[in-house]
C-alpha positions as CSV (number, residue, x, y, z in Angstrom):
1,X,18.5,12.0,-12.8
2,X,22.0,11.3,-11.2
3,X,24.1,8.4,-12.3
4,X,23.6,5.4,-9.8
5,X,26.6,4.3,-7.7
6,X,28.0,1.0,-8.7
7,X,26.9,-2.0,-6.7
8,X,30.2,-3.0,-5.4
9,X,30.8,0.5,-4.0
10,X,27.4,0.4,-2.4
11,X,28.2,-3.1,-0.9
12,X,31.4,-1.9,0.4
13,X,30.1,1.1,2.0
14,X,27.4,-0.8,3.8
15,X,29.8,-3.4,4.9
16,X,31.9,-0.6,6.6
17,X,28.8,0.8,8.1
18,X,27.7,-2.6,9.5
19,X,30.9,-2.9,11.3
20,X,29.7,0.0,13.7
21,X,33.3,1.5,14.1
22,X,32.1,4.8,13.0
23,X,29.0,6.9,13.1
24,X,26.9,6.8,9.8
25,X,27.4,10.5,9.1
26,X,31.2,10.0,9.2
27,X,31.1,7.0,7.0
28,X,28.8,8.7,4.5
29,X,31.0,11.8,4.7
30,X,34.1,9.9,4.0
31,X,32.5,8.0,1.1
32,X,31.4,11.2,-0.5
33,X,27.6,10.3,-0.2
34,X,24.8,11.5,1.8
35,X,23.4,10.0,4.9
36,X,20.3,9.4,3.4
37,X,21.7,7.4,0.6
38,X,23.5,5.2,3.2
39,X,20.5,4.6,5.3
40,X,18.6,3.5,2.2
41,X,21.2,1.2,1.0
42,X,21.6,-0.4,4.6
43,X,17.9,-0.8,4.7
44,X,17.7,-2.6,1.3
45,X,20.6,-4.7,2.3
46,X,18.8,-5.7,5.4
47,X,15.7,-6.6,3.5
48,X,17.8,-8.5,1.1
49,X,19.6,-10.5,3.8
50,X,16.3,-11.3,5.5
51,X,17.0,-9.1,8.6
52,X,14.1,-6.7,8.0
53,X,10.6,-7.4,6.4
54,X,9.9,-6.2,3.0
55,X,10.2,-6.9,-0.5
56,X,13.3,-7.2,-2.5
57,X,13.7,-5.1,-5.7
58,X,13.1,-8.2,-7.8
59,X,10.1,-9.2,-5.7
60,X,8.7,-5.5,-6.2
61,X,9.2,-5.8,-9.9
62,X,7.4,-9.0,-10.1
63,X,4.6,-7.5,-8.1
64,X,4.4,-4.5,-10.4
65,X,4.3,-6.6,-13.5
66,X,1.7,-9.1,-12.0
67,X,-0.5,-6.1,-11.2
68,X,-0.2,-4.6,-14.7
69,X,-1.0,-8.2,-16.1
70,X,-4.1,-8.5,-13.8
71,X,-5.4,-5.0,-14.9
72,X,-5.1,-6.0,-18.6
73,X,-6.9,-9.3,-18.0
74,X,-9.7,-7.4,-16.1
75,X,-10.1,-4.9,-18.9
76,X,-10.3,-7.8,-21.4
77,X,-12.9,-9.6,-19.3
């Protein structure tokens, strides 16, 4: 599994992309990442900022833990 990019780097690249002064392909290429990475980072940032519906990473983790706990409780019952 590849090493994840630092959060600060991701935030900086997303900020540049949001300015809209260059195409996403150019920003991704200049940053040394794939366009898919950039699109995913922008989608997650939009969800986190409330500009797009969806679960944040923290909320998704909470849902996963609650489902796990629910399964355990159902098995015990």
